[in-house]
N, C-alpha and C positions, 0 to 999 in steps of 0.2 A: 514557818513552823515555830510554835511557841513552846518553850520548855519552862516548867515551873516546879521548883523543888517540892517534893512530897505530894504533888497533885498529878493525877492521870487524866488524859483526854479520854473520857469514857463514852461519849456520844458525839456524833458529828454528821453533818451533811455538807458536802462540798459540791459546788456547781461544776459542770463540765463545759457548758457553752460559755458562760461568763466567768472566766478564771479568777482565782483569788478571792472568792466570796462564798459565804455560807454561814452556818450556825454550828455552835459546839457547846459542850458542857464539860468543864473540868471539875473533878471531885477529889477531895483529900483521900490519900491511899488507905487510910484507916477505916473508911466507911464501906460497909457492905451494900452492894447495889446490883441491880440487873439492868442491862441495857434493853430498852424497848424498841423492837424493830419498827421503824417508821419510813424506811427508804421507799417502800412501794407506793406511798401516798405523796411523796415529795414530787413537786413539779417546779422547775426553776421559774422564779418570779411570782408564781401563784401561791405556792405553799412550800416553804423551806423549813423543815422541822426536825428536831431530834429530841429524844426523851430517855429518861432513866427512872428507875424506881429505887428509892433508898429503903433498905430493910432495917428499920430502927426497932428497938426493943418493944415499944408500945404502939407503934403505928407504922404505916408505910406511906412514904411521900413520893408522889409522882411529880417530876420536874419536867416541864416541856418548854423548850426554847423555839420560838417561832419568828420567821421573817416573811413578809409579803411586800413586794414592791408596790409603789403607788399605782402602777398600771396593771397589776396582777388581776386575774380573774376572780372577782368577788364571790360569785356563786360556787366555783370550784373550791375556793378557800373555806367557805362556811360548810359546805357539804362534807368535805374530807375531815375537817377539824371536828365537826359534830360526830362523825362516825368513830373517830379515834377516841374522843372523850367518852362516848357511850360504851365502847369496848373496854376501856380501862376502869370505868367507874365501879367501885364497890363501896359499901359503907365503911370499910376499914381504911380506904385510901383518902389521903388529903392531897390537894393539888396546888402546885405553884406553876403558874403560866407566866412567861415573860417573853418580851421581844418587841418587835416593831411591826405592827400589822398595817400601818398606813391607811387607815380608814377614818374619814371624817364623818362621824355619825350625825352631825348637824346638817350635812349636805346629802340629801337622798339621791341626788343625781350622780354622786361620786361612787355609787354602788353599781357594779356591772355583773 
């Protein structure tokens, strides 16, 4: 467990089968935010994701943290991520997506 002064662990996904792994987002305690429920689309190795929406004065910023193992199911990953992005998209929202998706787009055989 990580403790950081003035920051809260506001979103997370922790693996059950492969312990001590997952994704998380820490945010400064002064920032107004909403956690976006993503647990229902998470699948260990295929799509590990957590997300928040920062409520800023002039905009809303959706932050998504993603991890997919190199052996993860490519089609599941794309299908669920596309569904989430479609659900969250509005003209008012800006997106920050980061993580490690382990896809070599130069190798078409790498996609399953």
